[in-house]
PyMOL Python script that loads the backbone (N, CA, C, O; Angstrom):
from pymol import cmd

cmd.read_pdbstr("""\
ATOM      1  N   UNK A   1       1.824-166.521 -14.755  1.00  0.00           N
ATOM      2  CA  UNK A   1       2.683-167.239 -13.052  1.00  0.00           C
ATOM      3  C   UNK A   1       3.019-169.023 -13.475  1.00  0.00           C
ATOM      4  O   UNK A   1       4.004-169.550 -12.959  1.00  0.00           O
ATOM      5  N   UNK A   2       2.335-169.643 -14.203  1.00  0.00           N
ATOM      6  CA  UNK A   2       2.801-170.633 -14.598  1.00  0.00           C
ATOM      7  C   UNK A   2       4.234-171.263 -14.570  1.00  0.00           C
ATOM      8  O   UNK A   2       4.878-172.085 -13.917  1.00  0.00           O
ATOM      9  N   UNK A   3       4.419-170.175 -15.953  1.00  0.00           N
ATOM     10  CA  UNK A   3       5.647-170.562 -16.778  1.00  0.00           C
ATOM     11  C   UNK A   3       7.178-170.644 -15.729  1.00  0.00           C
ATOM     12  O   UNK A   3       8.236-171.221 -15.983  1.00  0.00           O
ATOM     13  N   UNK A   4       6.767-169.788 -14.442  1.00  0.00           N
ATOM     14  CA  UNK A   4       8.125-169.510 -13.358  1.00  0.00           C
ATOM     15  C   UNK A   4       8.112-171.244 -12.327  1.00  0.00           C
ATOM     16  O   UNK A   4       8.836-171.828 -11.521  1.00  0.00           O
ATOM     17  N   UNK A   5       6.792-171.453 -13.033  1.00  0.00           N
ATOM     18  CA  UNK A   5       6.988-172.250 -11.513  1.00  0.00           C
ATOM     19  C   UNK A   5       8.091-174.110 -12.074  1.00  0.00           C
ATOM     20  O   UNK A   5       7.833-174.724 -13.109  1.00  0.00           O
ATOM     21  N   UNK A   6       8.695-174.349 -11.516  1.00  0.00           N
ATOM     22  CA  UNK A   6       9.567-175.697 -11.809  1.00  0.00           C
ATOM     23  C   UNK A   6       8.526-177.157 -12.379  1.00  0.00           C
ATOM     24  O   UNK A   6       7.524-177.772 -12.014  1.00  0.00           O
ATOM     25  N   UNK A   7       9.111-177.167 -13.019  1.00  0.00           N
ATOM     26  CA  UNK A   7       8.986-179.112 -13.504  1.00  0.00           C
ATOM     27  C   UNK A   7       7.590-179.770 -12.756  1.00  0.00           C
ATOM     28  O   UNK A   7       6.502-180.082 -13.241  1.00  0.00           O
ATOM     29  N   UNK A   8       8.352-179.868 -10.729  1.00  0.00           N
ATOM     30  CA  UNK A   8       7.598-180.468 -11.400  1.00  0.00           C
ATOM     31  C   UNK A   8       6.712-180.151  -9.829  1.00  0.00           C
ATOM     32  O   UNK A   8       5.988-180.793  -9.068  1.00  0.00           O
ATOM     33  N   UNK A   9       7.158-179.065  -9.897  1.00  0.00           N
ATOM     34  CA  UNK A   9       6.091-178.113  -8.846  1.00  0.00           C
ATOM     35  C   UNK A   9       3.932-178.210 -10.465  1.00  0.00           C
ATOM     36  O   UNK A   9       2.776-178.060 -10.069  1.00  0.00           O
ATOM     37  N   UNK A  10       4.304-178.442 -11.744  1.00  0.00           N
ATOM     38  CA  UNK A  10       3.784-177.977 -13.259  1.00  0.00           C
ATOM     39  C   UNK A  10       2.916-179.028 -12.427  1.00  0.00           C
ATOM     40  O   UNK A  10       1.859-178.908 -11.807  1.00  0.00           O
ATOM     41  N   UNK A  11       3.860-180.214 -12.679  1.00  0.00           N
ATOM     42  CA  UNK A  11       3.055-181.830 -12.443  1.00  0.00           C
ATOM     43  C   UNK A  11       2.028-181.585 -10.833  1.00  0.00           C
ATOM     44  O   UNK A  11       0.838-181.385 -10.590  1.00  0.00           O
ATOM     45  N   UNK A  12       2.526-181.647 -10.512  1.00  0.00           N
ATOM     46  CA  UNK A  12       1.537-181.567  -8.945  1.00  0.00           C
ATOM     47  C   UNK A  12       0.196-180.258  -8.540  1.00  0.00           C
ATOM     48  O   UNK A  12      -0.526-179.993  -7.578  1.00  0.00           O
ATOM     49  N   UNK A  13       0.475-179.651 -10.110  1.00  0.00           N
ATOM     50  CA  UNK A  13      -1.137-178.544 -10.022  1.00  0.00           C
ATOM     51  C   UNK A  13      -1.626-179.529 -11.034  1.00  0.00           C
ATOM     52  O   UNK A  13      -2.854-179.455 -11.000  1.00  0.00           O
ATOM     53  N   UNK A  14      -1.168-180.620 -12.120  1.00  0.00           N
ATOM     54  CA  UNK A  14      -2.218-180.521 -12.916  1.00  0.00           C
ATOM     55  C   UNK A  14      -2.453-182.129 -12.479  1.00  0.00           C
ATOM     56  O   UNK A  14      -3.168-182.664 -13.326  1.00  0.00           O
ATOM     57  N   UNK A  15      -1.984-183.245 -11.190  1.00  0.00           N
ATOM     58  CA  UNK A  15      -2.501-184.287 -10.853  1.00  0.00           C
ATOM     59  C   UNK A  15      -3.764-183.655  -9.818  1.00  0.00           C
ATOM     60  O   UNK A  15      -4.897-184.137  -9.829  1.00  0.00           O
ATOM     61  N   UNK A  16      -3.322-182.393  -8.851  1.00  0.00           N
ATOM     62  CA  UNK A  16      -4.509-181.826  -7.663  1.00  0.00           C
ATOM     63  C   UNK A  16      -5.615-181.539  -8.541  1.00  0.00           C
ATOM     64  O   UNK A  16      -6.586-181.029  -7.982  1.00  0.00           O
ATOM     65  N   UNK A  17      -5.719-181.779 -10.006  1.00  0.00           N
ATOM     66  CA  UNK A  17      -6.375-180.205 -11.069  1.00  0.00           C
ATOM     67  C   UNK A  17      -7.414-181.381 -11.709  1.00  0.00           C
ATOM     68  O   UNK A  17      -8.590-181.230 -12.041  1.00  0.00           O
ATOM     69  N   UNK A  18      -6.700-182.429 -11.761  1.00  0.00           N
ATOM     70  CA  UNK A  18      -6.758-183.326 -12.170  1.00  0.00           C
ATOM     71  C   UNK A  18      -7.537-183.456 -14.013  1.00  0.00           C
ATOM     72  O   UNK A  18      -8.470-183.963 -14.636  1.00  0.00           O
ATOM     73  N   UNK A  19      -6.012-182.361 -14.207  1.00  0.00           N
ATOM     74  CA  UNK A  19      -5.945-181.659 -15.632  1.00  0.00           C
ATOM     75  C   UNK A  19      -5.663-183.656 -16.727  1.00  0.00           C
ATOM     76  O   UNK A  19      -5.151-184.613 -16.147  1.00  0.00           O
ATOM     77  N   UNK A  20      -6.053-183.716 -17.931  1.00  0.00           N
ATOM     78  CA  UNK A  20      -4.790-184.838 -18.683  1.00  0.00           C
ATOM     79  C   UNK A  20      -3.805-184.313 -19.331  1.00  0.00           C
ATOM     80  O   UNK A  20      -3.533-183.438 -20.153  1.00  0.00           O
ATOM     81  N   UNK A  21      -3.251-185.329 -18.541  1.00  0.00           N
ATOM     82  CA  UNK A  21      -1.719-184.966 -19.769  1.00  0.00           C
ATOM     83  C   UNK A  21      -1.622-185.877 -19.837  1.00  0.00           C
ATOM     84  O   UNK A  21      -1.283-186.708 -18.994  1.00  0.00           O
ATOM     85  N   UNK A  22      -2.057-186.030 -21.478  1.00  0.00           N
ATOM     86  CA  UNK A  22      -1.095-186.148 -22.757  1.00  0.00           C
ATOM     87  C   UNK A  22      -0.191-185.825 -23.233  1.00  0.00           C
ATOM     88  O   UNK A  22       0.047-184.618 -23.279  1.00  0.00           O
ATOM     89  N   UNK A  23       0.633-186.688 -23.748  1.00  0.00           N
ATOM     90  CA  UNK A  23       2.076-186.983 -24.134  1.00  0.00           C
ATOM     91  C   UNK A  23       2.252-186.307 -25.262  1.00  0.00           C
ATOM     92  O   UNK A  23       1.149-185.938 -25.665  1.00  0.00           O
ATOM     93  N   UNK A  24       3.451-185.832 -26.244  1.00  0.00           N
ATOM     94  CA  UNK A  24       3.552-185.353 -27.399  1.00  0.00           C
ATOM     95  C   UNK A  24       5.105-185.389 -27.695  1.00  0.00           C
ATOM     96  O   UNK A  24       5.976-185.134 -26.862  1.00  0.00           O
ATOM     97  N   UNK A  25       5.336-185.785 -29.153  1.00  0.00           N
ATOM     98  CA  UNK A  25       7.017-185.653 -29.630  1.00  0.00           C
ATOM     99  C   UNK A  25       7.239-184.705 -29.578  1.00  0.00           C
ATOM    100  O   UNK A  25       6.279-183.939 -29.503  1.00  0.00           O
ATOM    101  N   UNK A  26       8.944-183.980 -29.584  1.00  0.00           N
ATOM    102  CA  UNK A  26       9.028-183.808 -29.183  1.00  0.00           C
ATOM    103  C   UNK A  26      10.464-183.403 -31.271  1.00  0.00           C
ATOM    104  O   UNK A  26      10.965-184.021 -32.211  1.00  0.00           O
ATOM    105  N   UNK A  27      10.347-182.015 -30.704  1.00  0.00           N
ATOM    106  CA  UNK A  27      11.859-182.049 -31.744  1.00  0.00           C
ATOM    107  C   UNK A  27      12.318-183.332 -32.300  1.00  0.00           C
ATOM    108  O   UNK A  27      11.856-183.809 -33.336  1.00  0.00           O
ATOM    109  N   UNK A  28      13.471-184.019 -31.408  1.00  0.00           N
ATOM    110  CA  UNK A  28      14.476-184.798 -31.153  1.00  0.00           C
ATOM    111  C   UNK A  28      13.735-187.062 -30.725  1.00  0.00           C
ATOM    112  O   UNK A  28      14.187-188.107 -30.255  1.00  0.00           O
ATOM    113  N   UNK A  29      12.048-186.356 -31.516  1.00  0.00           N
ATOM    114  CA  UNK A  29      11.675-187.797 -31.280  1.00  0.00           C
ATOM    115  C   UNK A  29      11.315-188.163 -28.879  1.00  0.00           C
ATOM    116  O   UNK A  29      10.813-188.939 -28.066  1.00  0.00           O
ATOM    117  N   UNK A  30      11.684-187.536 -28.951  1.00  0.00           N
ATOM    118  CA  UNK A  30      10.645-187.899 -27.368  1.00  0.00           C
ATOM    119  C   UNK A  30      10.023-187.639 -27.082  1.00  0.00           C
ATOM    120  O   UNK A  30       9.793-186.521 -27.542  1.00  0.00           O
ATOM    121  N   UNK A  31       8.955-188.116 -26.081  1.00  0.00           N
ATOM    122  CA  UNK A  31       7.465-187.301 -25.689  1.00  0.00           C
ATOM    123  C   UNK A  31       8.007-186.898 -24.542  1.00  0.00           C
ATOM    124  O   UNK A  31       8.959-187.318 -23.884  1.00  0.00           O
ATOM    125  N   UNK A  32       7.021-185.741 -24.357  1.00  0.00           N
ATOM    126  CA  UNK A  32       7.155-185.161 -23.224  1.00  0.00           C
ATOM    127  C   UNK A  32       5.518-184.628 -23.258  1.00  0.00           C
ATOM    128  O   UNK A  32       4.624-184.800 -24.087  1.00  0.00           O
ATOM    129  N   UNK A  33       5.569-183.904 -21.961  1.00  0.00           N
ATOM    130  CA  UNK A  33       3.714-183.087 -21.755  1.00  0.00           C
ATOM    131  C   UNK A  33       4.096-181.880 -21.279  1.00  0.00           C
ATOM    132  O   UNK A  33       4.899-181.576 -20.396  1.00  0.00           O
ATOM    133  N   UNK A  34       3.415-181.247 -21.979  1.00  0.00           N
ATOM    134  CA  UNK A  34       2.926-179.787 -22.633  1.00  0.00           C
ATOM    135  C   UNK A  34       2.470-178.843 -20.948  1.00  0.00           C
ATOM    136  O   UNK A  34       1.483-178.136 -20.746  1.00  0.00           O
ATOM    137  N   UNK A  35       3.592-179.187 -19.994  1.00  0.00           N
ATOM    138  CA  UNK A  35       2.413-178.310 -18.899  1.00  0.00           C
ATOM    139  C   UNK A  35       1.539-177.307 -19.295  1.00  0.00           C
ATOM    140  O   UNK A  35       0.376-177.372 -19.693  1.00  0.00           O
ATOM    141  N   UNK A  36       2.719-175.832 -19.022  1.00  0.00           N
ATOM    142  CA  UNK A  36       1.312-174.688 -20.125  1.00  0.00           C
ATOM    143  C   UNK A  36       1.502-175.386 -20.661  1.00  0.00           C
ATOM    144  O   UNK A  36       2.351-176.253 -20.457  1.00  0.00           O
ATOM    145  N   UNK A  37       0.919-175.303 -21.394  1.00  0.00           N
ATOM    146  CA  UNK A  37       0.141-175.516 -22.619  1.00  0.00           C
ATOM    147  C   UNK A  37      -0.867-176.506 -21.782  1.00  0.00           C
ATOM    148  O   UNK A  37      -0.140-177.043 -20.946  1.00  0.00           O
ATOM    149  N   UNK A  38      -1.561-176.759 -21.699  1.00  0.00           N
ATOM    150  CA  UNK A  38      -2.481-177.593 -20.831  1.00  0.00           C
ATOM    151  C   UNK A  38      -2.791-176.611 -19.549  1.00  0.00           C
ATOM    152  O   UNK A  38      -4.003-176.578 -19.334  1.00  0.00           O
ATOM    153  N   UNK A  39      -2.207-175.993 -18.853  1.00  0.00           N
ATOM    154  CA  UNK A  39      -2.870-175.288 -17.944  1.00  0.00           C
ATOM    155  C   UNK A  39      -2.919-173.475 -18.441  1.00  0.00           C
ATOM    156  O   UNK A  39      -2.908-172.486 -17.709  1.00  0.00           O
ATOM    157  N   UNK A  40      -2.958-173.540 -19.520  1.00  0.00           N
ATOM    158  CA  UNK A  40      -3.597-172.015 -20.108  1.00  0.00           C
ATOM    159  C   UNK A  40      -4.791-172.295 -21.048  1.00  0.00           C
ATOM    160  O   UNK A  40      -5.608-171.574 -21.621  1.00  0.00           O
ATOM    161  N   UNK A  41      -4.601-173.452 -20.988  1.00  0.00           N
ATOM    162  CA  UNK A  41      -5.462-173.364 -21.248  1.00  0.00           C
ATOM    163  C   UNK A  41      -7.279-173.932 -20.811  1.00  0.00           C
ATOM    164  O   UNK A  41      -8.432-173.769 -21.212  1.00  0.00           O
ATOM    165  N   UNK A  42      -6.120-175.032 -19.190  1.00  0.00           N
ATOM    166  CA  UNK A  42      -7.530-174.116 -18.808  1.00  0.00           C
ATOM    167  C   UNK A  42      -7.582-173.428 -17.829  1.00  0.00           C
ATOM    168  O   UNK A  42      -8.320-173.673 -16.874  1.00  0.00           O
ATOM    169  N   UNK A  43      -6.858-172.518 -17.900  1.00  0.00           N
ATOM    170  CA  UNK A  43      -6.820-170.941 -17.253  1.00  0.00           C
ATOM    171  C   UNK A  43      -8.128-170.013 -17.801  1.00  0.00           C
ATOM    172  O   UNK A  43      -8.875-169.120 -17.402  1.00  0.00           O
ATOM    173  N   UNK A  44      -7.849-170.963 -19.152  1.00  0.00           N
ATOM    174  CA  UNK A  44      -8.234-169.378 -19.550  1.00  0.00           C
ATOM    175  C   UNK A  44      -9.999-169.912 -19.254  1.00  0.00           C
ATOM    176  O   UNK A  44     -10.864-169.036 -19.251  1.00  0.00           O
ATOM    177  N   UNK A  45     -10.396-171.402 -19.015  1.00  0.00           N
ATOM    178  CA  UNK A  45     -12.221-171.248 -18.506  1.00  0.00           C
ATOM    179  C   UNK A  45     -11.932-171.844 -17.548  1.00  0.00           C
ATOM    180  O   UNK A  45     -11.997-173.072 -17.497  1.00  0.00           O
ATOM    181  N   UNK A  46     -11.424-170.861 -16.266  1.00  0.00           N
ATOM    182  CA  UNK A  46     -11.813-171.018 -15.081  1.00  0.00           C
ATOM    183  C   UNK A  46     -12.642-169.177 -14.530  1.00  0.00           C
ATOM    184  O   UNK A  46     -12.254-168.009 -14.552  1.00  0.00           O
ATOM    185  N   UNK A  47     -13.561-169.708 -14.218  1.00  0.00           N
ATOM    186  CA  UNK A  47     -14.218-168.231 -13.167  1.00  0.00           C
ATOM    187  C   UNK A  47     -13.379-167.425 -12.943  1.00  0.00           C
ATOM    188  O   UNK A  47     -12.270-167.744 -13.372  1.00  0.00           O
ATOM    189  N   UNK A  48     -13.460-166.223 -12.295  1.00  0.00           N
ATOM    190  CA  UNK A  48     -12.707-164.724 -11.392  1.00  0.00           C
ATOM    191  C   UNK A  48     -12.761-166.771 -10.835  1.00  0.00           C
ATOM    192  O   UNK A  48     -12.234-167.788 -11.285  1.00  0.00           O
ATOM    193  N   UNK A  49     -13.877-166.406  -9.460  1.00  0.00           N
ATOM    194  CA  UNK A  49     -13.357-167.153  -8.661  1.00  0.00           C
ATOM    195  C   UNK A  49     -12.023-168.253  -8.412  1.00  0.00           C
ATOM    196  O   UNK A  49     -11.156-168.643  -7.630  1.00  0.00           O
ATOM    197  N   UNK A  50     -12.735-168.411  -9.978  1.00  0.00           N
ATOM    198  CA  UNK A  50     -11.058-170.756  -9.711  1.00  0.00           C
ATOM    199  C   UNK A  50      -9.998-169.979  -9.877  1.00  0.00           C
ATOM    200  O   UNK A  50      -8.895-170.304  -9.436  1.00  0.00           O
ATOM    201  N   UNK A  51     -10.317-168.327 -10.849  1.00  0.00           N
ATOM    202  CA  UNK A  51      -9.181-168.231 -10.659  1.00  0.00           C
ATOM    203  C   UNK A  51      -7.983-167.643  -9.947  1.00  0.00           C
ATOM    204  O   UNK A  51      -6.822-167.666 -10.356  1.00  0.00           O
ATOM    205  N   UNK A  52      -8.671-166.830  -8.225  1.00  0.00           N
ATOM    206  CA  UNK A  52      -7.973-166.498  -7.214  1.00  0.00           C
ATOM    207  C   UNK A  52      -7.723-167.825  -6.723  1.00  0.00           C
ATOM    208  O   UNK A  52      -6.627-167.938  -6.173  1.00  0.00           O
ATOM    209  N   UNK A  53      -8.484-168.934  -6.771  1.00  0.00           N
ATOM    210  CA  UNK A  53      -7.874-170.258  -5.815  1.00  0.00           C
ATOM    211  C   UNK A  53      -7.117-170.856  -6.791  1.00  0.00           C
ATOM    212  O   UNK A  53      -6.083-171.238  -6.242  1.00  0.00           O
ATOM    213  N   UNK A  54      -7.100-171.263  -8.512  1.00  0.00           N
ATOM    214  CA  UNK A  54      -5.872-171.410  -8.472  1.00  0.00           C
ATOM    215  C   UNK A  54      -4.585-170.480  -8.247  1.00  0.00           C
ATOM    216  O   UNK A  54      -3.572-171.161  -8.088  1.00  0.00           O
ATOM    217  N   UNK A  55      -4.337-168.888  -8.185  1.00  0.00           N
ATOM    218  CA  UNK A  55      -3.637-168.544  -7.450  1.00  0.00           C
ATOM    219  C   UNK A  55      -2.319-168.686  -6.803  1.00  0.00           C
ATOM    220  O   UNK A  55      -1.107-168.705  -7.018  1.00  0.00           O
ATOM    221  N   UNK A  56      -3.689-168.820  -5.429  1.00  0.00           N
ATOM    222  CA  UNK A  56      -3.283-169.309  -4.325  1.00  0.00           C
ATOM    223  C   UNK A  56      -2.288-171.096  -4.121  1.00  0.00           C
ATOM    224  O   UNK A  56      -1.206-171.365  -3.599  1.00  0.00           O
ATOM    225  N   UNK A  57      -3.389-171.993  -4.861  1.00  0.00           N
ATOM    226  CA  UNK A  57      -2.632-173.025  -5.278  1.00  0.00           C
ATOM    227  C   UNK A  57      -1.334-173.059  -5.546  1.00  0.00           C
ATOM    228  O   UNK A  57      -0.562-173.743  -4.874  1.00  0.00           O
ATOM    229  N   UNK A  58      -0.842-172.115  -6.846  1.00  0.00           N
ATOM    230  CA  UNK A  58       0.122-171.637  -7.412  1.00  0.00           C
ATOM    231  C   UNK A  58       1.062-171.129  -5.794  1.00  0.00           C
ATOM    232  O   UNK A  58       1.901-171.778  -5.168  1.00  0.00           O
ATOM    233  N   UNK A  59       0.681-170.198  -5.606  1.00  0.00           N
ATOM    234  CA  UNK A  59       1.800-169.815  -4.676  1.00  0.00           C
ATOM    235  C   UNK A  59       1.986-170.440  -3.252  1.00  0.00           C
ATOM    236  O   UNK A  59       2.470-169.792  -2.324  1.00  0.00           O
ATOM    237  N   UNK A  60       1.502-171.958  -3.116  1.00  0.00           N
ATOM    238  CA  UNK A  60       1.365-172.824  -1.922  1.00  0.00           C
ATOM    239  C   UNK A  60       2.178-174.122  -2.791  1.00  0.00           C
ATOM    240  O   UNK A  60       2.794-174.761  -1.938  1.00  0.00           O
ATOM    241  N   UNK A  61       2.326-174.531  -3.710  1.00  0.00           N
ATOM    242  CA  UNK A  61       1.889-175.590  -4.944  1.00  0.00           C
ATOM    243  C   UNK A  61       3.743-176.663  -4.169  1.00  0.00           C
ATOM    244  O   UNK A  61       3.748-177.891  -4.255  1.00  0.00           O
ATOM    245  N   UNK A  62       4.293-176.337  -3.892  1.00  0.00           N
ATOM    246  CA  UNK A  62       5.676-176.774  -3.986  1.00  0.00           C
ATOM    247  C   UNK A  62       5.027-177.377  -1.752  1.00  0.00           C
ATOM    248  O   UNK A  62       4.974-178.401  -1.071  1.00  0.00           O
ATOM    249  N   UNK A  63       4.882-176.675  -1.684  1.00  0.00           N
ATOM    250  CA  UNK A  63       4.438-177.430   0.112  1.00  0.00           C
ATOM    251  C   UNK A  63       3.966-178.735  -0.389  1.00  0.00           C
ATOM    252  O   UNK A  63       4.313-179.748   0.219  1.00  0.00           O
ATOM    253  N   UNK A  64       2.929-178.855  -1.824  1.00  0.00           N
ATOM    254  CA  UNK A  64       1.896-180.370  -2.179  1.00  0.00           C
ATOM    255  C   UNK A  64       3.300-181.328  -1.848  1.00  0.00           C
ATOM    256  O   UNK A  64       3.116-182.545  -1.834  1.00  0.00           O
ATOM    257  N   UNK A  65       3.987-181.076  -1.717  1.00  0.00           N
ATOM    258  CA  UNK A  65       5.758-181.848  -1.593  1.00  0.00           C
ATOM    259  C   UNK A  65       5.261-182.838  -0.056  1.00  0.00           C
ATOM    260  O   UNK A  65       4.850-182.564   1.071  1.00  0.00           O
ATOM    261  N   UNK A  66       5.653-184.307  -0.971  1.00  0.00           N
ATOM    262  CA  UNK A  66       5.071-184.744   1.051  1.00  0.00           C
ATOM    263  C   UNK A  66       6.467-186.053  -0.051  1.00  0.00           C
ATOM    264  O   UNK A  66       6.295-186.715  -1.074  1.00  0.00           O
ATOM    265  N   UNK A  67       7.818-185.852   0.950  1.00  0.00           N
ATOM    266  CA  UNK A  67       7.921-187.531   0.499  1.00  0.00           C
ATOM    267  C   UNK A  67       7.735-188.355   1.039  1.00  0.00           C
ATOM    268  O   UNK A  67       6.935-188.306   1.973  1.00  0.00           O
ATOM    269  N   UNK A  68       8.590-189.850   0.599  1.00  0.00           N
ATOM    270  CA  UNK A  68       8.149-190.360   1.137  1.00  0.00           C
ATOM    271  C   UNK A  68       8.020-191.772   1.872  1.00  0.00           C
ATOM    272  O   UNK A  68       7.072-191.991   2.626  1.00  0.00           O
TER     273      UNK A  68
END
""", "prot")
cmd.dss("prot")
cmd.show_as("cartoon", "prot")
cmd.util.cbc("prot")
cmd.orient("prot")
């Protein structure tokens, strides 16, 4: 499910769950954060209850945006 979310929603989930956003080098020399990899390892460690909560948050994550 996480791979279907947009880039901004990946960032929102990462901030909401306080996941460490480590940057890595890309093949063209830039630095990027692999949000899908971060989320995949975090989701695998979740209990069933936390996983259910995470799925609800994924469904509502686009509503977390508050324009400044």
